[in-house]
N, C-alpha and C positions, 0 to 999 in steps of 0.2 A: 275590193279591198286585197292589196298585194301583202303578201307574207313573207320575208326573207330573212333568213339568218345569214350574220355579219363574223367574222372570225380573225384571229390574228394568231400568228406563230415566230417564234426566236427560238432557235438553236440551243443559243448560250445566252441569250441577253447580256448584251446583246452582241449578234452576230447575225450569220445569216435567216435572213427575216423574211415572213409569207405573209398574205392577207387575203382573203376570199370572202364573197358573198354568191349565197345559194338562194333560188328562189326553187327550179325544178332542172331535170337534167339539158332543157334547153333553155333555161336563162342563167348565166351564173359568171361568173366572172375573178380572176384572182390574179399576185402581181406581185412584187416584194422589192428588196434590195439586199446586195451584197452582205452591206451589216446596218439591222437595225433593231429593235426594240419590240416586246410582246406590246409593250401598250401603241407604238407607232402603227402597227400591223392593223390593231382592233378597230383604231380613230380612221386608216385609209381603208377599210373594209367599206366602214357605213358614210366615207367621205364618197368612194367612187361608186357604190350603190344608187346616192341620194344624186349624184352627176347622170347617171345612166339611166336613170328616170324622171330626171328633171322636166319632163313633156308631160308628166302622166298624172291625171287628174283626181285618179283612186288614192284612197290612202292608204299610208305605207304602212307594216305593222315590221319593225324591225326588231329580231330577236337577237338577243344578246348575251353573253356568257360573263359580261366585264361588265360588273358595277360599277366599274372607274367611268369608262365611254358613256353610259347612260346618265350618271351623275355629272358628269362632265359639262355634257349636253342640255340638259332637262332643271338643271337645280344650282351647279357651281357658276356656270357663264356668265349670267348677268352681275355675278359679285364681283369674277374677276374683271370683267370689262368696266365694272364701276372704280375700280382699285387700279387702272391703267394694264390689265392683264397683269396682277401680280396676287399671289396668294395672301390669305390674314396675316402670315409670318413676313410679309412685306419682300419672299423669294419670288425670283417670273415663276411665270407660270411653266411647265413643261412642254415640249411639244407645242409652241405657240402657233408656229405657220398651220398646223394641221390643225390644231381648233379654229383659228380665224376662218379658214376656209369651209369647215362645218359649219361656223357661225351663219355666214353668208350661204353655205347651200341649205339648211334649213330651213332660213327666213322664208315666210307664206307658205310654206308647206303642210299639209295634212301629216303629218309625221306623228308616230306613236312608238315607244319603246317599251320591251318587254324581257325582264331579267329569265335565260333560262339556265338551269344546272351544266355546266359542262363536263364533257365526257361521263353522259349518265343514259345514252341509248337514244335522247331526244333527235328526231331522225333529220332536221334540218341543219339541227347546230351540229352533227356531225358529218354530214354531208359539206359544210361550211369547214369545218377544222380541219376535213381529210384534203380540202384543194389547198387550205393555208399553209401546212406542212408541207405538204408536196410541192409549193413553191419554191419556200425556203431550203428545202432537199434540194431542189434545182440550183438553187444558189449556190449552195454547200459546192454541190459538185461539179459545176460548171456545164449544168444538162440543159438541153433545150427545155424552157417554160410553157406549159399548158396555160395559156391566156384564157378560156375558153371563150363560148360562142356571147357574152356579153348578153345585154337586154333584149336589143332588137335587133331588125335585120339592116340599118343603117350601121354605119362605122362608127364608134365610139372613140369621142377624144379624150375620154378617161379610162382607155385602155392600160393594160397593164405598163406599155413605153411611156406614157404621158404621166401615170401615176408617179415613175419611177424617176422621171426629171422633176418632177414640182415636190417630191415628199424629202421632209429635210432630212439630213445626216446625223448621227449620234453626236453628240459635242462632249469634248475632252470633259466636261463633267458630268457626263450620264446620264442618265434615264431612269423613272423611277423600274421597279422591278415588276412584273406578270402582276393581275389582279389577283394575290391570294388571299385577300379579307378584304370587307367591303369599306370604301373608305368615308369618312366623315363628311357630311353637311360644312363644308369652313363656311360659310355663311348665315347657318341656322342662329337665332336666338337660345335656342335650349342646345346646342351643339358646340364643341371643341373641339381641334385638332388632337390627336392621341396623344401623347407622351411617348417619350421613348421606352419606358417601361412598358406600358400598354403595347406597342407595338411590338417588342420583343418578345411579351408573356405571348402574344396572339400571334404569331410563325412559329414559336416553339410549339402550340398547339397544335399550329396545321400540319408539322413534321409527324404527327401522332397519326394521321388520317388516311385512309386508303387513297384519298382522290389526290394527294401529291404525292404517298411513297409509288402509285405506280405510274405518274407522270414525269418523264424524266425532265422537262422543261421547265415544270413548277417546283420540281426539287432541284434543280442547278440555280434556280434563282434566288436561292436559301444559303446556298452553301458555298462559303469562300474557297476560295481557287486553292488555298493550303489548306483545307478543312481535313481534321484529323480526329476521329475516335476512338475511345481505348473502351470495348464494352464491356458489361459485365462479365460476360466468358471469358476475358482476358485477349478473346481478340481484336487488331486495331484495323482498321478501318479506315482506309482512303478515300479523296472523294471519287476518286475515278472508281473503284471499288463499289464504291455507296451505290454512282449511279448504274455502274453496270449489274448491280445484284437487285433490280425494282420487283417490289414485293409489297404487299400490306403485311401489315403485324397481325400474328395469327391470333391475338387477343387484344383489343383496344385498352390499353391502361387509361384509368382516371388519373387525372393532372392536379396535383395537389401543391401548392405553392409554397416555398418553405421562405425564400426572401431571394430580393435583388439586392445587386452591392456595383455601385456606378465606380470603375478603376479608375475610370478617366472620362475627359470628356465623350469619347467616341470608343468606350470600352465599356461592356455591362457584363457581368455574370448572375446568370439566373442560377438559382437553386432550388429543385423540384424534386416531389417523389411519386412514382410511377408503382401504381397498385394495381393488380389482377389478382384474380381469386387463389391462384397458386404462389406468386411471387410477388416482393417488394422492392422495388429499385430505387435508390439513392440518385441524385443526377446532378451534376454541373455542366452548367452549358456558358461557355463565353462568346458573346456573341461584339462581334467590332463592327463600326458604322466608316463605310466607306463609299463616297460620292453620295451621300443622304440616303445611301440605303443602310438596313441591319444583318449582316452575316453574321450565319454561324463559323467559329473559328475555330472549335475544338468541345469535345465533348466528352465526359467521361460517364460511364454505369458502374454504379457501387454496390451491389447484392446490402439490402439493409436487414438486421439482425438487431437485438435487443441485447442484454447482459449474458445473458443463458444461451445466447444463441437463437430463440426466436425470432421471426420476423417481426418487422415494425411496422 
């Protein structure tokens, strides 16, 4: 069995993007685009791996930290194909060109996918992530891309240059944000697409996690370009300042939902309470939807006190 990790990276989603797969130091490849999304990179990494190992009879175990990729290939694709490559809500499937190429590349192959937690010290995943991010950085800086040795001794048609030519560019309609939480199985008889309220709540919770707060790409994917926060201490945070001062929370608070208010079709106000052993904060978060993505536009934190000045 051959075990490989595949990963993607987009520096501003969409923005300079990279992809990479890694087996060992002698067998890996990377590529990217001047402008692409995280999901494009995740998909292209798997596609290039499948192409370069096309003549291998051994089982291929693909390690991904993207549940979007795994679910797309192993769960959702049959339903999408039955519906003419449309989702259950009738909207076209994103990244269609890459998904159709993956559908063809995986046919007849002995391939198994396994999810691994990203940025958690997994050796193969970290190696793939490092190379994908380096590829994205190369496109951002106009530097020479290290495409890697590939899988075998023979030249591979799916090396970086060919991948760049074949991969789709982001459309004006935009692309999904990186896979910050697991997508639902859109064609399961027991599952349905999450509500807008559910999406906003889950993304708010993700902003509390160290995994997101220490990853610039993941954090940037949740923040609106004009994001502003009025902190409980009175400090005002811009998007650029927030991304420049990455750090996990000193104490992980509990999330207590107080309510959601739909102010407009694409505007959601989330009211919740953050509680730690030493303090309570009432928070109001304004989320707006742009290009089918919910982004945090404004947040305010207020110290929670009762009628006698005690924390509530």
